[in-house]
C-alpha positions as CSV (number, residue, x, y, z in Angstrom):
1,M,9.7,-152.0,99.5
2,K,13.0,-152.1,101.3
3,N,11.4,-154.5,103.8
4,Q,10.6,-156.9,100.9
5,L,14.1,-156.7,99.5
6,C,15.6,-157.4,102.9
7,M,13.3,-160.5,103.2
8,I,14.5,-161.8,99.9
9,G,18.1,-161.2,100.9
10,V,17.6,-163.2,104.0
11,L,16.1,-166.1,102.0
12,A,19.0,-166.0,99.5
13,C,21.6,-166.0,102.3
14,T,19.8,-169.0,103.9
15,L,20.1,-170.8,100.6
16,L,23.8,-170.0,99.9
17,N,24.9,-171.0,103.4
18,T,23.3,-174.4,103.1
19,N,25.4,-177.5,102.1
20,I,23.9,-178.1,98.7
21,F,25.5,-181.5,98.4
22,A,23.9,-182.8,101.5
23,Q,20.5,-183.4,99.9
24,K,19.3,-186.9,99.1
25,K,15.8,-186.2,97.8
26,R,15.4,-186.8,94.1
27,V,14.0,-184.2,91.8
28,E,11.2,-186.0,89.9
29,T,10.0,-183.5,87.4
30,L,11.2,-185.2,84.2
31,K,9.7,-188.5,85.5
32,E,6.2,-187.0,85.8
33,V,3.4,-188.6,83.9
34,V,1.1,-186.2,82.0
35,V,-2.1,-186.7,79.9
36,T,-2.6,-183.3,78.2
37,A,0.3,-183.7,75.7
38,T,-1.4,-186.7,73.9
39,K,-4.8,-187.2,75.7
40,F,-3.3,-190.4,77.2
41,T,-0.6,-191.0,79.8
42,L,2.9,-190.1,78.7
43,K,6.1,-189.5,80.5
44,K,6.9,-185.8,80.5
45,E,10.5,-186.6,79.3
46,N,9.0,-188.0,76.1
47,T,7.4,-184.8,74.8
48,G,9.0,-181.7,73.2
49,K,6.2,-179.5,74.4
50,V,6.4,-177.3,77.5
51,I,4.2,-178.7,80.3
52,H,3.8,-177.7,83.9
53,K,2.0,-180.0,86.3
54,I,0.5,-178.8,89.7
55,T,0.1,-182.0,91.8
56,Q,-2.4,-182.8,94.5
57,K,0.4,-182.4,97.1
58,Q,1.1,-178.8,95.8
59,L,-2.6,-178.0,95.8
60,Q,-2.9,-179.1,99.4
61,Q,0.2,-177.1,100.3
62,N,-1.5,-174.0,98.8
63,A,-4.6,-174.5,101.0
64,G,-6.4,-171.1,101.3
65,K,-5.6,-170.0,97.7
66,S,-7.9,-170.0,94.7
67,V,-7.2,-171.7,91.4
68,I,-6.4,-168.4,89.8
69,E,-3.8,-167.5,92.6
70,I,-2.1,-170.8,92.1
71,L,-1.9,-170.5,88.3
72,N,-0.4,-167.0,88.7
73,T,2.8,-168.5,90.1
74,I,3.6,-170.5,86.9
75,A,6.2,-169.3,84.4
76,G,4.7,-167.5,81.5
77,I,1.3,-166.9,83.2
78,D,0.1,-163.6,84.5
79,V,-3.5,-163.2,85.8
80,R,-5.0,-159.8,85.2
81,G,-6.9,-158.7,88.4
82,V,-5.6,-161.6,90.5
83,N,-5.4,-159.3,93.6
84,S,-8.7,-157.4,93.0
85,N,-12.0,-158.1,94.9
86,P,-13.4,-161.6,94.1
87,T,-16.4,-159.9,92.5
88,E,-14.2,-158.7,89.6
89,P,-13.6,-160.9,86.6
90,R,-10.1,-162.2,85.9
91,G,-8.1,-162.6,82.7
92,I,-5.4,-165.2,82.1
93,N,-2.6,-164.0,79.9
94,V,-0.1,-166.6,78.7
95,R,3.1,-165.5,77.0
96,G,1.6,-162.0,76.3
97,G,-1.6,-163.4,74.8
98,R,-5.1,-162.7,75.7
99,S,-7.6,-164.8,77.7
100,R,-9.5,-165.9,74.6
101,Q,-6.3,-167.6,73.4
102,V,-6.3,-170.0,76.4
103,L,-8.4,-173.1,76.3
104,V,-9.6,-174.5,79.6
105,L,-10.4,-178.2,79.9
106,I,-12.1,-180.0,82.7
107,D,-11.2,-183.7,82.7
108,G,-10.2,-183.2,79.1
109,V,-13.5,-181.6,78.0
110,P,-13.2,-178.1,76.5
111,V,-15.3,-175.6,78.6
112,T,-16.2,-172.2,77.1
113,D,-18.8,-169.6,77.9
114,Q,-20.5,-169.0,74.6
115,S,-22.5,-166.2,76.2
116,A,-19.4,-164.1,76.8
117,I,-17.8,-161.6,74.5
118,N,-14.6,-163.6,74.1
119,Q,-16.1,-167.0,75.1
120,E,-13.4,-167.6,77.8
121,F,-14.3,-169.8,80.8
122,D,-14.5,-168.1,84.2
123,L,-12.2,-169.9,86.5
124,R,-13.9,-168.4,89.6
125,L,-16.5,-171.1,89.0
126,L,-14.0,-173.8,90.2
127,A,-13.3,-174.9,93.8
128,V,-9.7,-176.0,94.5
129,N,-11.0,-178.8,96.8
130,Q,-12.6,-180.6,93.9
131,I,-9.4,-180.7,91.9
132,E,-6.9,-183.6,91.8
133,S,-4.2,-181.9,89.6
134,I,-3.7,-179.2,86.9
135,E,-1.7,-179.5,83.7
136,I,-0.6,-176.4,81.7
137,L,0.4,-177.2,78.1
138,K,2.1,-174.2,76.5
139,G,2.0,-173.1,72.9
140,A,-0.5,-173.7,70.1
141,S,-2.4,-177.0,70.6
142,S,-5.3,-176.9,68.2
143,T,-4.2,-180.2,66.6
144,L,-5.6,-182.2,69.6
145,Y,-8.0,-179.6,71.1
146,G,-9.4,-177.5,68.3
147,S,-10.3,-173.8,68.3
148,G,-9.0,-171.6,71.1
149,A,-5.9,-173.5,72.0
150,A,-3.5,-170.8,70.8
151,T,-1.2,-169.9,73.7
152,A,-2.0,-172.6,76.3
153,V,-4.3,-175.4,77.3
154,I,-5.1,-175.6,81.0
155,N,-6.4,-179.0,81.9
156,I,-8.2,-179.1,85.3
157,I,-8.3,-182.8,86.4
158,L,-11.0,-183.3,89.0
159,K,-10.7,-185.8,91.8
160,K,-11.6,-189.4,91.1
161,A,-13.4,-192.0,93.2
162,S,-11.4,-193.7,96.0
163,K,-10.7,-197.4,95.8
164,N,-11.5,-197.5,99.5
165,K,-15.0,-198.5,100.5
166,I,-15.8,-195.1,102.0
167,S,-13.5,-192.1,102.6
168,G,-13.9,-188.3,102.7
169,S,-12.7,-185.0,103.9
170,F,-14.1,-181.8,105.4
171,E,-12.4,-178.4,105.1
172,T,-13.3,-175.0,106.5
173,S,-11.4,-171.7,106.6
174,L,-11.9,-168.1,107.7
175,G,-10.0,-165.0,106.7
176,T,-10.0,-161.3,106.0
177,N,-10.5,-159.3,102.8
178,N,-9.0,-155.8,103.2
179,T,-7.1,-153.3,101.0
180,A,-3.7,-151.9,102.0
181,N,-5.4,-148.8,103.4
182,S,-8.2,-150.5,105.4
183,S,-7.9,-152.8,108.4
184,N,-11.2,-154.5,109.0
185,S,-10.8,-157.2,111.6
186,N,-14.0,-159.0,110.6
187,L,-13.6,-162.5,109.1
188,S,-15.0,-161.6,105.7
189,D,-13.7,-164.6,103.7
190,R,-15.5,-167.8,104.6
191,N,-15.1,-171.2,102.9
192,Q,-16.4,-174.8,103.5
193,N,-16.0,-178.0,101.5
194,I,-17.0,-181.6,102.0
195,N,-15.9,-184.6,99.9
196,L,-17.3,-188.2,100.1
197,N,-16.1,-191.0,97.8
198,G,-15.6,-194.7,97.7
199,S,-16.3,-198.0,96.0
200,L,-19.2,-200.5,96.4
201,G,-18.6,-203.6,94.3
202,K,-18.3,-202.6,90.7
203,F,-19.5,-199.1,91.4
204,N,-17.4,-196.1,92.5
205,F,-18.6,-192.7,93.3
206,L,-17.5,-189.2,94.4
207,A,-19.6,-186.3,95.7
208,S,-18.2,-182.9,96.6
209,F,-19.9,-179.7,97.7
210,S,-18.3,-176.3,98.4
211,L,-19.5,-172.9,99.8
212,S,-17.7,-169.6,99.8
213,G,-18.6,-166.1,100.8
214,V,-16.5,-162.9,100.6
215,N,-17.2,-159.3,101.5
216,G,-15.3,-156.5,103.2
217,M,-14.1,-154.6,100.1
218,S,-15.5,-152.4,97.4
219,S,-14.8,-153.4,93.8
220,A,-14.0,-149.9,92.8
221,V,-11.6,-147.7,94.7
222,S,-12.3,-144.0,95.6
223,N,-10.0,-141.3,94.4
224,T,-11.7,-138.6,96.6
225,N,-11.4,-140.4,100.0
226,T,-15.1,-141.2,99.8
227,I,-16.0,-144.5,101.6
228,F,-17.5,-146.9,99.1
229,E,-19.9,-149.7,100.1
230,E,-18.8,-153.3,100.2
231,D,-19.3,-155.6,97.3
232,T,-20.1,-159.3,98.1
233,F,-19.3,-162.5,96.4
234,Y,-21.0,-165.9,97.2
235,S,-20.4,-169.2,95.4
236,K,-21.7,-172.8,95.5
237,N,-20.0,-175.7,93.7
238,A,-21.3,-179.3,93.5
239,L,-19.7,-182.2,91.8
240,F,-20.9,-185.8,91.5
241,K,-19.2,-188.7,89.7
242,L,-20.4,-192.3,89.3
243,G,-18.4,-195.1,87.7
244,Y,-19.2,-198.7,86.9
245,H,-16.7,-201.4,85.9
246,I,-18.8,-203.4,83.5
247,I,-16.3,-206.1,82.6
248,K,-12.5,-206.5,82.9
249,N,-11.7,-204.2,80.0
250,L,-14.8,-202.0,79.9
251,E,-15.8,-199.2,82.3
252,I,-18.0,-196.2,82.2
253,E,-18.0,-192.9,84.1
254,T,-20.6,-190.2,84.3
255,F,-20.3,-186.8,85.9
256,L,-22.6,-184.0,86.9
257,N,-21.2,-180.5,87.9
258,F,-23.1,-177.4,89.0
259,D,-21.4,-174.1,89.9
260,D,-23.1,-170.9,90.9
261,F,-22.0,-167.5,92.2
262,E,-23.7,-164.2,93.0
263,Y,-21.9,-160.9,93.2
264,D,-22.2,-157.1,93.4
265,F,-20.3,-154.8,91.1
266,D,-19.6,-151.1,90.8
267,A,-20.3,-148.6,88.0
268,G,-16.7,-148.6,86.8
269,A,-13.3,-147.3,87.6
270,F,-13.4,-144.9,90.7
271,L,-17.3,-145.2,90.5
272,D,-19.3,-146.7,93.3
273,N,-22.8,-148.2,93.0
274,D,-24.9,-150.0,95.6
275,E,-27.5,-151.4,93.2
276,N,-25.6,-153.3,90.6
277,N,-25.6,-157.1,91.1
278,G,-25.4,-160.3,89.1
279,D,-25.4,-164.1,89.1
280,Q,-23.9,-166.8,87.0
281,Q,-24.6,-170.5,86.8
282,Q,-22.8,-173.3,85.0
283,F,-24.3,-176.8,84.6
284,R,-22.2,-179.7,83.1
285,F,-22.9,-183.3,82.6
286,G,-21.4,-186.1,80.6
287,I,-20.5,-189.7,80.1
288,K,-17.2,-191.5,79.3
289,P,-17.2,-195.2,78.3
290,K,-13.7,-196.6,78.0
291,Y,-12.5,-199.9,76.5
292,T,-9.0,-201.3,76.7
293,Y,-7.9,-203.9,74.2
294,E,-4.6,-205.7,73.5
295,N,-2.8,-203.0,71.7
296,G,-4.6,-199.9,72.8
297,Q,-7.5,-198.1,74.3
298,V,-10.6,-196.3,72.9
299,Y,-13.0,-194.0,74.7
300,L,-16.0,-191.7,73.9
301,L,-16.3,-188.5,75.8
302,A,-19.7,-186.8,75.4
303,S,-20.7,-183.7,77.5
304,M,-23.1,-180.8,77.6
305,N,-22.3,-177.5,79.1
306,T,-24.7,-174.5,79.7
307,V,-23.9,-171.2,81.2
308,E,-26.4,-168.5,82.2
309,R,-25.5,-165.0,83.3
310,N,-27.8,-162.4,84.6
311,F,-27.1,-158.9,85.9
312,S,-28.9,-155.7,86.9
313,Q,-27.1,-152.5,86.1
314,F,-28.2,-149.0,87.1
315,N,-29.0,-146.7,84.1
316,A,-28.1,-143.2,85.1
317,F,-30.0,-141.7,82.1
318,A,-33.3,-143.6,82.8
319,G,-32.9,-143.6,86.6
320,S,-33.7,-147.3,86.8
321,L,-32.1,-150.8,86.7
322,D,-31.5,-152.4,83.3
323,E,-31.8,-156.2,83.1
324,Y,-29.3,-158.3,81.1
325,N,-29.6,-162.0,80.3
326,F,-27.0,-164.2,78.6
327,K,-27.3,-167.9,77.8
328,G,-24.6,-170.1,76.2
329,R,-24.8,-173.8,75.4
330,S,-22.1,-176.2,74.2
331,L,-22.2,-179.8,73.1
332,N,-18.9,-181.7,72.8
333,I,-18.5,-185.3,71.5
334,D,-15.0,-186.7,71.2
335,L,-14.2,-190.3,70.0
336,V,-10.5,-191.1,70.6
337,N,-8.4,-194.2,70.0
338,K,-4.8,-195.0,70.9
339,Y,-3.2,-197.9,69.0
340,E,0.3,-199.1,70.0
341,F,2.1,-200.6,67.0
342,S,5.0,-201.4,69.4
343,K,6.4,-200.2,72.7
344,N,8.0,-197.3,70.8
345,L,5.3,-196.3,68.3
346,Q,1.7,-195.3,68.9
347,L,-1.0,-193.5,66.9
348,I,-3.7,-191.3,68.6
349,S,-6.7,-190.6,66.3
350,G,-10.1,-189.2,66.8
351,I,-13.1,-187.3,65.6
352,N,-14.6,-184.4,67.5
353,Y,-18.0,-182.8,67.1
354,Q,-18.9,-179.5,68.7
355,E,-22.1,-177.4,68.7
356,H,-22.4,-174.0,70.3
357,S,-25.2,-171.3,70.6
358,N,-25.7,-167.9,72.3
359,H,-29.0,-166.3,73.3
360,T,-28.7,-162.8,74.7
361,I,-31.3,-160.2,75.7
362,T,-30.2,-156.7,76.7
363,P,-31.9,-153.3,76.7
364,F,-29.9,-152.5,73.5
365,A,-30.0,-155.6,71.4
366,T,-31.0,-159.3,71.2
367,I,-28.9,-162.1,69.9
368,D,-31.2,-165.0,68.8
369,K,-29.8,-168.5,69.3
370,E,-31.5,-169.6,66.1
371,I,-29.0,-167.3,64.3
372,A,-26.1,-167.2,66.7
373,N,-24.9,-170.8,66.5
374,F,-22.3,-172.9,64.8
375,N,-20.9,-176.4,64.7
376,T,-17.6,-178.1,63.9
377,L,-16.6,-181.6,62.8
378,D,-12.9,-182.3,63.2
379,P,-11.0,-185.5,62.4
380,Y,-7.5,-185.5,63.8
381,A,-4.4,-187.7,64.3
382,S,-1.2,-187.6,66.2
383,L,1.8,-190.0,65.9
384,V,4.1,-190.5,68.9
385,Y,7.5,-192.3,68.6
386,V,9.7,-192.9,71.6
387,S,13.1,-194.3,70.6
388,D,15.5,-196.5,72.6
389,F,18.3,-193.9,72.2
390,G,16.7,-190.9,74.0
391,A,14.8,-189.2,71.2
392,S,11.0,-188.7,71.0
393,F,9.0,-187.5,68.1
394,N,5.4,-186.3,67.9
395,A,3.6,-185.0,64.8
396,G,-0.1,-184.4,64.2
397,L,-2.7,-182.7,62.2
398,R,-6.4,-181.7,62.5
399,Y,-8.9,-180.8,59.7
400,S,-11.6,-178.6,61.1
401,M,-14.9,-178.3,59.2
402,H,-16.7,-175.2,60.5
403,N,-20.2,-174.6,59.2
404,V,-19.6,-170.8,59.1
405,Y,-15.9,-170.5,58.2
406,G,-15.4,-173.5,56.1
407,N,-12.3,-175.7,56.6
408,Q,-9.1,-175.1,58.6
409,L,-6.0,-177.3,58.7
410,V,-3.8,-177.1,61.7
411,Y,-0.7,-179.2,62.4
412,D,2.2,-179.5,64.9
413,G,5.4,-181.4,65.6
414,N,7.8,-181.6,68.5
415,I,11.0,-183.3,69.3
416,A,12.6,-184.2,72.6
417,Y,16.2,-185.6,72.8
418,T,18.0,-186.7,75.9
419,V,21.6,-185.9,75.1
420,L,23.0,-186.9,78.4
421,N,21.6,-189.4,80.9
422,N,23.8,-190.8,83.7
423,D,23.8,-191.2,87.5
424,N,24.6,-187.5,87.9
425,T,23.1,-185.6,85.1
426,N,20.2,-185.6,82.7
427,V,20.0,-183.1,79.8
428,K,17.0,-182.9,77.5
429,L,16.7,-180.7,74.4
430,L,13.2,-179.8,73.1
431,T,11.7,-178.0,70.2
432,S,8.3,-177.7,68.7
433,Y,6.3,-175.9,66.0
434,S,2.6,-175.7,66.2
435,T,-0.4,-173.9,64.6
436,A,-3.8,-172.9,66.0
437,F,-6.9,-171.1,65.0
438,I,-9.6,-169.2,66.9
439,A,-13.1,-168.7,65.4
440,P,-14.8,-165.4,66.4
441,S,-17.2,-165.7,69.2
442,L,-20.9,-165.6,68.6
443,Y,-21.1,-162.2,70.3
444,Q,-18.4,-160.8,68.1
445,L,-20.3,-161.9,65.0
446,Y,-23.9,-161.2,65.9
447,D,-24.1,-158.5,68.5
448,G,-26.4,-155.8,67.0
449,F,-24.0,-152.9,68.0
450,S,-20.4,-154.1,67.7
451,G,-20.8,-157.4,65.9
452,N,-19.1,-158.0,62.5
453,I,-20.3,-161.0,60.4
454,D,-17.3,-160.4,58.1
455,L,-14.7,-161.3,60.8
456,K,-12.0,-163.8,59.8
457,P,-10.8,-166.6,62.2
458,E,-7.6,-165.8,64.0
459,T,-4.6,-168.0,63.2
460,N,-1.4,-168.5,65.3
461,E,2.0,-170.1,64.7
462,T,4.3,-170.9,67.7
463,L,7.9,-171.9,67.7
464,E,9.6,-173.2,70.9
465,A,13.1,-174.3,71.6
466,G,14.8,-175.0,74.9
467,F,16.3,-177.5,77.4
468,D,15.8,-179.2,80.7
469,I,18.7,-180.0,83.0
470,N,18.8,-182.2,86.1
471,Y,22.1,-182.3,88.0
472,Q,23.0,-184.6,90.8
473,D,19.4,-184.8,91.9
474,W,19.4,-181.4,93.5
475,L,19.3,-178.9,90.6
476,Q,16.7,-178.5,87.9
477,L,17.0,-175.8,85.2
478,D,14.5,-175.3,82.4
479,L,14.9,-172.6,79.7
480,V,12.5,-172.1,76.7
481,Y,12.5,-169.5,73.9
482,F,9.1,-168.9,72.2
483,K,7.9,-167.0,69.2
484,R,4.3,-166.5,68.3
485,I,2.9,-165.0,65.1
486,E,-0.8,-163.9,65.1
487,K,-2.7,-163.3,61.9
488,D,-6.2,-161.8,61.6
489,A,-6.2,-161.3,65.4
490,I,-9.7,-160.3,66.6
491,I,-9.6,-156.8,68.0
492,F,-12.1,-154.0,68.9
493,D,-11.8,-151.1,66.5
494,N,-12.1,-147.8,68.5
495,N,-12.9,-145.9,65.3
496,T,-15.8,-148.0,64.0
497,F,-16.8,-149.4,67.4
498,K,-16.9,-152.8,65.9
499,Y,-14.8,-155.9,66.0
500,S,-12.2,-156.3,63.3
501,N,-9.1,-158.2,62.3
502,G,-5.5,-157.1,63.1
503,S,-2.1,-158.7,63.7
504,S,0.4,-159.1,66.5
505,N,3.6,-160.9,67.2
506,A,5.3,-161.9,70.5
507,N,8.5,-163.6,71.5
508,G,10.3,-164.2,74.8
509,I,11.9,-166.6,77.2
510,E,10.8,-168.6,80.3
511,I,13.4,-169.7,82.8
512,S,12.5,-172.0,85.7
513,T,14.8,-173.5,88.4
514,K,14.4,-175.8,91.3
515,V,17.1,-176.2,93.9
516,V,16.8,-178.8,96.7
517,P,19.9,-178.1,98.8
518,T,18.7,-180.2,101.8
519,A,15.9,-182.6,102.6
520,Y,13.9,-179.9,104.3
521,L,14.5,-177.0,101.8
522,S,13.4,-176.4,98.2
523,V,13.8,-173.1,96.2
524,N,11.7,-172.6,93.1
525,T,12.2,-169.6,90.8
526,S,10.7,-168.5,87.5
527,Y,11.4,-165.6,85.2
528,T,9.4,-164.6,82.1
529,H,10.3,-161.8,79.6
530,I,8.0,-160.9,76.7
531,N,8.7,-158.7,73.7
532,K,5.4,-157.8,72.1
533,D,4.2,-155.7,69.2
534,E,2.7,-152.4,70.4
535,F,-0.9,-152.7,69.3
536,E,-3.5,-150.8,71.3
537,D,-5.9,-153.7,71.9
538,F,-3.2,-156.2,73.1
539,E,-1.3,-154.2,75.7
540,D,-3.8,-154.0,78.6
541,Y,-2.0,-154.9,81.9
542,I,0.4,-157.5,80.4
543,P,3.9,-157.1,82.0
544,A,7.0,-157.4,79.9
545,S,8.8,-159.2,82.8
546,K,7.8,-161.2,85.8
547,F,9.9,-163.0,88.5
548,V,8.5,-165.5,91.0
549,M,10.5,-167.2,93.8
550,G,9.1,-169.8,96.2
551,L,10.9,-171.1,99.3
552,D,9.5,-174.4,100.6
553,I,10.6,-175.4,104.1
554,T,9.8,-178.7,105.8
555,P,11.7,-178.6,109.1
556,F,9.7,-181.6,110.5
557,K,8.0,-184.4,108.8
558,N,4.5,-183.0,109.3
559,T,5.2,-179.3,109.0
560,Y,5.4,-177.1,105.9
561,F,6.2,-173.4,105.4
562,N,6.3,-171.4,102.2
563,F,7.3,-167.9,101.2
564,T,6.4,-166.8,97.7
565,Y,7.7,-163.5,96.3
566,R,6.4,-162.0,93.0
567,N,8.0,-159.1,91.2
568,V,5.7,-157.9,88.4
569,G,7.1,-155.3,85.9
570,Q,5.4,-152.2,84.5
571,R,2.1,-152.8,82.7
572,T,0.6,-150.7,79.9
573,F,-3.0,-149.8,79.8
574,F,-4.5,-148.3,76.6
575,D,-6.9,-145.5,77.6
576,R,-9.4,-145.8,74.8
577,Y,-11.8,-143.1,75.9
578,G,-9.7,-140.7,78.0
579,S,-11.0,-142.0,81.4
580,F,-7.5,-141.6,83.0
581,G,-5.9,-139.0,80.9
582,N,-5.8,-138.3,77.2
583,A,-7.9,-140.5,75.0
584,G,-5.9,-142.9,72.8
585,E,-2.7,-142.8,74.9
586,D,-1.1,-145.4,77.1
587,V,-1.2,-145.3,80.9
588,I,1.8,-146.9,82.6
589,L,1.2,-148.7,85.8
590,D,4.3,-149.1,88.1
591,K,5.8,-152.4,88.8
592,Y,5.0,-154.1,92.2
593,E,6.4,-156.6,94.6
594,V,4.4,-158.9,96.8
595,L,5.4,-161.5,99.5
596,D,3.1,-164.2,100.6
597,F,3.4,-166.8,103.4
598,M,1.7,-170.1,104.0
599,A,2.1,-172.9,106.6
600,N,0.4,-176.2,107.5
601,Y,0.8,-178.8,110.1
602,K,-0.5,-182.4,109.9
603,M,-1.3,-184.5,113.0
604,L,-3.1,-187.6,114.1
605,N,-1.7,-189.8,111.4
606,N,-2.2,-187.1,108.8
607,T,-6.0,-187.1,109.3
608,V,-6.0,-183.5,110.6
609,T,-4.3,-180.6,108.8
610,I,-4.2,-177.0,110.2
611,F,-3.2,-174.4,107.7
612,T,-2.8,-170.6,107.5
613,A,-2.0,-168.2,104.7
614,F,-0.9,-164.5,104.7
615,T,-1.1,-162.7,101.3
616,N,0.7,-159.4,100.6
617,L,2.5,-159.9,103.9
618,L,4.2,-156.5,103.8
619,N,0.9,-154.7,102.8
620,E,2.2,-153.3,99.5
621,D,-0.2,-150.6,98.2
622,Y,-0.3,-150.7,94.3
623,N,-2.7,-150.8,91.4
624,D,-3.6,-154.2,90.1
625,I,-6.4,-152.8,87.9
626,L,-6.6,-149.0,87.5
627,G,-9.6,-147.5,89.3
628,F,-10.4,-150.7,91.2
629,S,-9.4,-152.0,94.7
630,T,-6.4,-154.1,95.3
631,R,-6.1,-156.5,98.3
632,G,-3.6,-155.6,100.9
633,R,-2.3,-157.7,103.8
634,N,-4.8,-160.5,104.6
635,Y,-4.8,-163.8,106.4
636,K,-6.7,-167.0,106.4
637,V,-6.8,-169.9,108.8
638,G,-8.4,-173.3,108.4
639,I,-8.6,-177.0,109.2
640,R,-8.9,-180.1,107.0
641,L,-10.2,-183.4,108.3
642,Q,-9.6,-186.7,106.5
643,F,-11.9,-189.7,107.4
């Protein structure tokens, strides 16, 4: 740990000894254009919501990392199990919330796993090489996006077809997958990706295929010095897009996406098993016609998403493998129109229809899709006003008609006001109030053992207030206070062993800074602190505080280095069954600190990029998930070819 602190001290001294006024590179964050705030392009400076954007440049600089690892560096986000074996599921906690309160979009389409307990989407299904950018919209956002958008919306924007006739890329990498206490020199982490895209007349297309394979570690960790067997993870990702420009103002795009992974898993915390295995497939296809007229734009986004999960788990009582099968299906149709009354005022309106079902077969119960299904029909509207004097206003509402839970009204409003804007300084104030709801999952309603048909939908209220400051083009400071009130939160009752409703509140602050002291040096920091009600179902592995610092160095035009330091505070784990001590008591996991390093070098007119990544550089030994393995020092090297 002293080594890490020394490293941070060196980085800080480097910053302080640099002439901060020598830099000429402009900080562009407030000038970014985002789509998630309104479903159409909008300057970030014109919204009172908190939005983070991960650009294509940043994704390329993070070559060798997964989507989950990249998201884990964003203020307010902490990924449970981010450093565990790839075979283990992850959970994304935003501002102290749970994974089911985060809605994931792919190109604006909500993606959920209706076969899962909490219906959250598994981000392990995504390949970074197929992504153009990522936008994270904080706070409740059900007005535009419906059920599930309670703490954040993560919009994964996939790559689009190139305007060139033919272009493409190929990337491959090799790396290790070790714990802090093992040192296997084998290249256990293998990845390949190929992209091909272009335009032919009025047609444009994109095709992408990725393969990954990881072994070298056991999912569970031994507490008796027993050597556990390795658990493997293999994934395949395919994406195809086809677009056609019908006439000047009318175009249509279709997409087809297939993701598949196979994995081994152990019997539980500290428990090895060499027979348990599973697989998961996702299939998505859709169509998006878009028409642009004089004062606006209208589009229809229709998509189908199916997820099938299968796994075999050893039954110690029967002495045999039990088979489990889960199938989830979702249909989403969204008709959206933007009408501009003037250059200052626009109205976004739409109607959304969703249909979901779950079919599950296990040795203990069956959930029939003829019973476990629901649909919603939601009209919604959002008004956006951007003044000429630096103020922006946005207000909206959504009326959700759920065939099981009746009608739900959600609404939101946000204000952004630029109080100072001159050649040296830009100061923006922002505030928002928003509501959201989350319907219980089909599993939570209809499971034969723990389901509860009397569950109420969860409702959320979020208040945000803060500011953005840009000073002399070299300093950016963002600070946001948030407060969230949850009513009828869906929890697992350890007394009845069924799902029930509870309540929980959270508040805290997020602070982000970006300092660009020279043209070749950039320092990014973020700090999140969360105060959360102590409620047994909500405390698992969510840290009260987290600090992240990234140092970007570009000493030469084609060379890039990055150091990323993470300090994650103590985490509380509620021991329901006494697996780690006394049943019904909290287990405290110590804080941990991790330092990562990345580098890449471009040559031959940027057509060849060589990259490397070292994670947990100082080989910190800590518990990410109690009873399961945590990755130690590992490296990855790779090459990307553009053609």
